VOGULUM-967924 format. One record per residue: x, y, z of N, C-alpha, C, O, CB in turn; residue number from 1. Coordinates in pm, 1 decimal. Glycine has a CB too. Example, Ala and Ser with C-alpha at 12.3 -4.5 7.8 and 13.67 -1.06 7.14 Angstrom:
<zabas>
      npx      npy      npz     capx     capy     capz      cpx      cpy      cpz      opx      opy      opz     cbpx     cbpy     cbpz pos
   1319.0   -569.0    780.0   1230.0   -450.0    780.0   1320.0   -330.0    780.0   1423.6   -331.9    846.5   1130.8   -447.3    904.6   1
   1285.0   -225.0    708.0   1367.0   -106.0    714.0   1290.0      3.0    787.0   1340.9    113.8    803.9   1408.4    -59.8    572.5   2
</zabas>
This chain:
<zabas>
      npx      npy      npz     capx     capy     capz      cpx      cpy      cpz      opx      opy      opz     cbpx     cbpy     cbpz pos
  18758.2   2049.8  -3927.0  18681.0   1946.7  -3999.4  18613.3   1853.6  -3898.7  18679.1   1793.4  -3813.9  18773.5   1864.5  -4096.1   1
  18482.8   1843.2  -3909.4  18410.0   1755.8  -3816.8  18411.1   1612.0  -3867.3  18404.6   1585.4  -3987.3  18264.8   1804.8  -3798.6   2
  18419.4   1522.3  -3773.1  18421.1   1380.2  -3807.9  18286.3   1338.9  -3865.3  18180.9   1379.7  -3816.6  18455.8   1293.8  -3684.7   3
  18292.1   1257.6  -3968.9  18168.9   1200.8  -4023.8  18140.9   1070.8  -3950.3  18223.4    979.5  -3948.4  18179.9   1177.1  -4178.6   4
  18024.7   1064.2  -3890.9  17989.0    944.7  -3815.4  17844.6    909.2  -3844.3  17764.4    996.0  -3878.6  18011.0    965.5  -3663.6   5
  17812.0    784.2  -3830.6  17673.3    740.6  -3846.8  17627.0    665.6  -3723.0  17507.3    642.7  -3705.7  17658.0    651.9  -3971.8   6
  17720.5    627.1  -3636.6  17687.0    549.0  -3518.7  17675.9    640.1  -3396.8  17769.8    711.9  -3362.2  17792.0    439.1  -3494.9   7
  17559.0    635.5  -3332.4  17530.5    722.7  -3219.5  17521.3    639.7  -3090.8  17459.8    533.1  -3088.0  17399.2    801.8  -3243.4   8
  17583.4    690.8  -2986.0  17585.0    625.8  -2854.8  17484.1    697.3  -2766.1  17483.5    820.1  -2757.6  17728.7    628.2  -2790.8   9
  17398.4    619.1  -2699.6  17296.8    676.2  -2611.5  17311.3    612.7  -2474.2  17315.7    490.3  -2461.9  17153.0    654.4  -2668.5  10
  17318.7    696.9  -2370.1  17322.1    639.2  -2235.2  17221.5    706.7  -2143.7  17163.5    810.2  -2176.5  17462.3    651.0  -2175.5  11
  17202.6    645.2  -2028.6  17104.1    686.4  -1928.8  16961.8    653.0  -1974.5  16866.6    724.6  -1943.4  17116.6    836.8  -1900.9  12
  16949.7    543.1  -2048.5  16818.9    497.6  -2094.0  16744.8    424.9  -1982.4  16806.4    363.0  -1895.7  16833.6    406.3  -2216.0  13
  16613.7    433.0  -1985.5  16531.8    356.3  -1893.1  16557.2    208.0  -1918.4  16571.5    166.3  -2033.4  16380.4    391.4  -1909.0  14
  16562.9    128.5  -1812.3  16596.5    -14.2  -1831.1  16488.8    -92.6  -1905.5  16513.2   -204.7  -1950.1  16620.6    -79.2  -1696.6  15
  16370.1    -34.4  -1919.1  16264.1   -101.3  -1994.2  16268.6    -69.9  -2144.3  16189.6   -123.8  -2221.8  16129.2    -61.7  -1938.2  16
  16360.5     16.5  -2183.9  16373.2     49.5  -2325.7  16434.8    -70.1  -2398.1  16541.8   -118.4  -2361.3  16460.0    178.3  -2346.4  17
  16364.6   -117.0  -2502.4  16419.4   -227.5  -2581.6  16464.1   -174.1  -2718.0  16450.0    -55.2  -2746.7  16313.8   -342.0  -2598.5  18
  16517.5   -262.6  -2801.0  16570.7   -221.2  -2930.8  16466.2   -145.1  -3013.1  16496.1    -42.6  -3074.3  16619.8   -343.5  -3008.8  19
  16343.6   -197.4  -3013.2  16236.8   -137.3  -3092.6  16201.0      2.5  -3043.2  16179.8     94.2  -3122.5  16113.6   -226.0  -3090.1  20
  16194.4     17.5  -2910.5  16162.0    147.1  -2851.0  16273.5    247.7  -2880.7  16248.0    365.2  -2906.9  16140.7    133.3  -2697.9  21
  16395.5    199.3  -2876.0  16511.2    284.1  -2906.7  16501.9    332.7  -3050.9  16522.6    450.6  -3079.6  16644.6    207.1  -2883.5  22
  16470.8    240.7  -3140.0  16457.5    274.8  -3281.8  16348.3    379.9  -3301.8  16366.8    476.1  -3376.4  16426.2    148.6  -3365.1  23
  16234.3    360.9  -3234.7  16122.8    455.4  -3246.9  16161.0    595.7  -3199.6  16111.5    694.9  -3253.3  16002.9    405.3  -3167.2  24
  16248.1    604.2  -3100.1  16292.6    733.0  -3048.5  16374.1    809.8  -3153.1  16372.5    932.8  -3156.4  16375.5    712.9  -2921.4  25
  16444.9    735.5  -3238.1  16540.8    798.1  -3329.0  16499.1    802.7  -3475.8  16560.2    873.8  -3555.5  16669.0    727.0  -3319.0  26
  16395.4    727.4  -3511.6  16356.8    716.8  -3652.9  16311.3    851.5  -3711.6  16316.1    871.4  -3832.9  16244.9    613.6  -3668.2  27
  16267.5    942.8  -3625.3  16228.6   1077.0  -3671.7  16344.6   1152.1  -3738.5  16321.2   1245.3  -3815.4  16175.7   1159.0  -3554.2  28
  16468.3   1112.7  -3709.9  16584.5   1183.8  -3763.4  16632.9   1128.8  -3897.1  16707.9   1195.4  -3968.4  16697.0   1178.6  -3664.1  29
  16590.2   1007.5  -3931.1  16631.5    952.8  -4059.3  16634.4    800.9  -4059.4  16597.2    735.9  -3961.7  16766.7   1006.1  -4096.3  30
  16679.4    745.9  -4171.1  16682.0    600.6  -4188.5  16787.1    536.5  -4097.3  16901.7    580.9  -4090.2  16710.4    564.8  -4335.8  31
  16744.2    431.3  -4028.3  16830.0    362.7  -3930.8  16870.3    225.3  -3983.2  16786.9    148.9  -4031.7  16757.9    348.9  -3794.5  32
  16998.8    195.3  -3972.6  17047.0     62.1  -4010.2  17026.0    -35.6  -3895.7  16983.8   -149.2  -3916.9  17196.1     66.9  -4049.6  33
  17055.8      9.4  -3774.1  17038.4    -78.7  -3659.0  17023.2      3.2  -3531.6  17070.8    116.2  -3521.3  17157.0   -175.7  -3646.3  34
  16955.4    -57.4  -3435.4  16938.5      4.1  -3304.0  16948.8   -109.2  -3203.1  16874.1   -206.7  -3211.5  16800.5     82.5  -3291.4  35
  17040.1    -97.5  -3108.2  17052.6   -205.9  -3011.4  17086.9   -156.0  -2872.5  17169.9    -67.1  -2853.7  17157.0   -303.8  -3056.8  36
  17019.6   -216.9  -2776.2  17043.8   -191.3  -2634.9  17149.4   -291.9  -2589.6  17142.7   -409.7  -2624.8  16910.8   -202.8  -2549.2  37
  17245.3   -245.9  -2512.8  17346.7   -336.4  -2460.0  17292.1   -402.9  -2333.8  17234.2   -336.9  -2247.6  17479.9   -260.4  -2430.0  38
  17311.2   -533.9  -2324.3  17257.1   -609.5  -2210.9  17364.9   -691.3  -2140.1  17467.1   -727.1  -2198.6  17145.2   -701.9  -2258.1  39
  17339.0   -719.7  -2012.6  17432.9   -805.6  -1938.8  17398.7   -952.3  -1966.1  17307.7   -982.0  -2043.5  17428.0   -775.3  -1784.8  40
  17470.7  -1041.9  -1903.1  17452.6  -1185.0  -1931.6  17314.2  -1237.8  -1892.4  17271.9  -1342.9  -1940.6  17558.6  -1264.8  -1859.3  41
  17243.7  -1164.7  -1804.7  17109.1  -1208.4  -1766.6  17003.1  -1149.4  -1859.4  16884.8  -1181.0  -1846.7  17079.4  -1169.0  -1621.5  42
  17045.5  -1063.2  -1953.1  16951.6  -1002.6  -2045.4  16897.9   -868.5  -1997.9  16815.1   -806.6  -2064.7  16838.2  -1095.7  -2069.1  43
  16945.8   -823.7  -1881.6  16901.2   -695.7  -1826.7  16973.2   -581.7  -1898.9  17093.3   -589.1  -1925.3  16927.4   -688.9  -1673.2  44
  16898.1   -476.5  -1930.2  16955.8   -361.2  -1999.0  17065.4   -297.2  -1914.3  17051.9   -284.5  -1792.6  16846.8   -258.0  -2031.7  45
  17174.7   -257.0  -1980.6  17281.9   -185.3  -1911.0  17255.7    -34.9  -1913.1  17335.3     43.5  -1861.4  17418.8   -216.6  -1975.1  46
  17142.2      5.0  -1974.0  17105.9    146.1  -1973.6  17170.3    228.1  -2083.6  17163.2    351.0  -2083.0  17141.1    205.2  -1843.7  47
  17233.7    159.1  -2178.5  17288.6    232.5  -2292.4  17276.9    150.0  -2418.4  17255.2     28.9  -2414.1  17434.8    270.8  -2267.5  48
  17291.8    217.8  -2530.3  17278.8    147.3  -2657.2  17334.2    228.8  -2771.7  17391.6    336.0  -2752.5  17134.3    112.9  -2684.0  49
  17315.9    175.8  -2891.2  17368.3    239.7  -3011.0  17261.7    242.8  -3119.4  17182.6    149.5  -3133.5  17493.9    166.8  -3061.1  50
  17261.0    350.6  -3195.1  17176.5    359.8  -3313.3  17268.1    394.2  -3429.4  17342.5    492.1  -3424.2  17061.5    466.8  -3295.9  51
  17262.4    313.2  -3534.1  17345.7    336.3  -3650.6  17258.7    386.8  -3765.0  17169.2    317.1  -3812.6  17421.2    207.5  -3691.1  52
  17286.8    509.2  -3808.0  17211.3    571.1  -3916.3  17276.4    541.9  -4051.1  17394.6    508.3  -4058.9  17200.2    722.4  -3894.2  53
  17197.7    555.3  -4155.8  17251.1    539.8  -4291.1  17335.1    663.1  -4327.0  17442.8    650.6  -4385.3  17135.6    519.3  -4394.4  54
  17284.7    782.3  -4291.6  17353.6    905.5  -4328.6  17408.9    981.0  -4207.9  17346.2    987.5  -4102.2  17260.0    995.2  -4405.4  55
  17527.5   1037.3  -4226.7  17591.4   1117.8  -4122.1  17502.5   1233.4  -4077.0  17492.2   1260.8  -3957.4  17725.1   1172.0  -4171.9  56
  17438.6   1301.0  -4171.9  17355.7   1417.1  -4138.2  17244.1   1378.9  -4041.2  17210.1   1455.3  -3950.9  17295.9   1479.0  -4265.5  57
  17187.9   1260.6  -4060.7  17080.0   1214.5  -3973.1  17132.5   1183.8  -3833.6  17066.9   1212.5  -3733.5  17012.2   1090.3  -4032.1  58
  17251.4   1125.3  -3828.4  17313.6   1095.6  -3698.9  17341.4   1225.7  -3624.5  17317.1   1235.8  -3504.2  17444.9   1014.5  -3717.6  59
  17392.4   1325.0  -3696.7  17420.8   1455.4  -3635.8  17291.8   1520.0  -3585.6  17289.1   1578.5  -3477.3  17491.4   1548.6  -3737.1  60
  17185.8   1509.2  -3664.2  17057.0   1566.4  -3625.3  17004.0   1499.1  -3498.4  16943.8   1564.5  -3413.2  16955.0   1551.9  -3739.9  61
  17026.7   1369.1  -3486.6  16981.7   1295.3  -3368.1  17056.1   1342.4  -3243.7  16996.8   1360.2  -3137.4  17001.8   1143.8  -3387.8  62
  17186.8   1362.1  -3258.7  17267.4   1412.3  -3146.2  17217.8   1551.3  -3106.5  17194.9   1578.9  -2988.8  17419.7   1416.8  -3183.5  63
  17201.4   1638.5  -3206.7  17154.8   1774.8  -3178.9  17015.7   1775.2  -3117.4  16985.4   1856.4  -3030.0  17154.8   1857.8  -3306.9  64
  16930.8   1682.8  -3164.6  16791.6   1681.6  -3121.5  16764.2   1615.7  -2989.1  16672.3   1656.3  -2917.9  16711.8   1616.0  -3221.9  65
  16842.7   1513.4  -2953.4  16809.7   1437.7  -2832.4  16912.0   1444.8  -2719.9  16881.3   1405.9  -2607.3  16790.2   1297.0  -2868.3  66
  17032.5   1493.3  -2747.2  17129.6   1501.1  -2637.7  17078.1   1596.3  -2529.7  17031.5   1706.3  -2559.4  17268.3   1548.0  -2690.1  67
  17087.2   1552.4  -2404.1  17047.1   1632.1  -2288.5  16896.0   1651.6  -2278.3  16849.6   1736.6  -2202.2  17114.4   1766.3  -2294.0  68
  16819.0   1573.8  -2354.1  16673.3   1581.0  -2344.8  16624.9   1480.5  -2240.9  16688.1   1377.4  -2218.2  16606.9   1553.9  -2483.0  69
  16512.4   1512.0  -2178.8  16457.6   1420.6  -2080.7  16358.7   1325.2  -2146.7  16263.4   1367.7  -2212.1  16390.2   1498.0  -1967.0  70
  16382.9   1196.0  -2128.7  16293.5   1093.0  -2181.3  16262.5    997.4  -2066.5  16353.1    940.8  -2005.3  16357.8   1017.0  -2304.3  71
  16134.2    980.0  -2038.2  16091.1    893.2  -1927.5  16160.8    929.5  -1796.2  16202.8    842.1  -1720.3  16118.6    746.3  -1961.7  72
  16172.1   1059.0  -1771.4  16228.9   1106.5  -1645.5  16379.9   1096.3  -1634.0  16435.4   1117.8  -1526.3  16168.9   1032.0  -1535.0  73
  16447.7   1063.3  -1744.8  16593.6   1053.9  -1741.3  16652.1   1145.4  -1846.9  16601.4   1153.4  -1958.7  16641.0    908.1  -1763.3  74
  16760.0   1214.9  -1810.3  16825.0   1303.4  -1905.4  16922.1   1220.2  -1989.9  17018.2   1163.2  -1938.3  16899.1   1420.3  -1832.3  75
  16895.2   1214.8  -2119.6  16976.3   1131.3  -2207.4  17109.1   1195.4  -2244.7  17120.1   1317.3  -2257.6  16899.8   1099.6  -2332.0  76
  17208.3   1111.1  -2261.5  17331.7   1154.2  -2326.5  17329.4   1088.6  -2464.3  17318.3    966.6  -2475.8  17462.5   1114.2  -2242.3  77
  17340.0   1170.7  -2568.2  17343.4   1119.9  -2705.1  17464.1   1182.4  -2773.7  17475.5   1304.7  -2782.5  17210.0   1152.3  -2782.7  78
  17553.4   1097.8  -2822.0  17673.1   1151.0  -2886.2  17730.9   1053.1  -2985.9  17682.8    940.8  -3001.5  17777.3   1186.2  -2782.6  79
  17834.6   1098.3  -3052.7  17900.4   1010.6  -3150.0  17960.8    890.8  -3077.8  18027.7    906.2  -2975.5  18009.8   1087.5  -3229.2  80
  17937.3    773.0  -3130.9  17995.6    652.5  -3070.5  18144.3    651.0  -3101.9  18183.8    657.9  -3218.3  17925.7    521.9  -3123.0  81
  18225.8    642.0  -2998.9  18371.2    640.2  -3014.8  18418.0    494.9  -3025.7  18367.0    405.6  -2957.9  18441.9    713.0  -2895.3  82
  18514.6    474.9  -3111.5  18574.3    340.1  -3119.5  18654.5    318.4  -2993.3  18719.3    410.5  -2943.6  18664.9    322.9  -3247.6  83
  18650.5    196.7  -2940.9  18724.4    165.0  -2818.1  18873.5    167.6  -2846.8  18954.1    143.7  -2756.8  18682.3     26.4  -2761.5  84
</zabas>
C-alpha cells in the first residue's frame, strides 16, 4: 500500500527561485494549496521548498514528472515530504 501524500519536497533549486516560480513549475500537475521556498534568517533561499497539492494523485504526478529533471542547470530532487 502506497502512502497517500499531498506535500512534495523539492531540493537543489536555483537560489533565485521564489514561491511564485516554484508554484509555476508545479501547477501543470494540478491544483496547489501552497508553494514555499525555505529561507535563512537573511531571506536567502536554502535551495529547497515544499509544494502542497490538493490531491494525492497530482502530488504523485509531480514527483513522477519532475524528480531527477534538470531545471536551470540543476538536477532536481522531488519526493514525498517526510514528517520530521
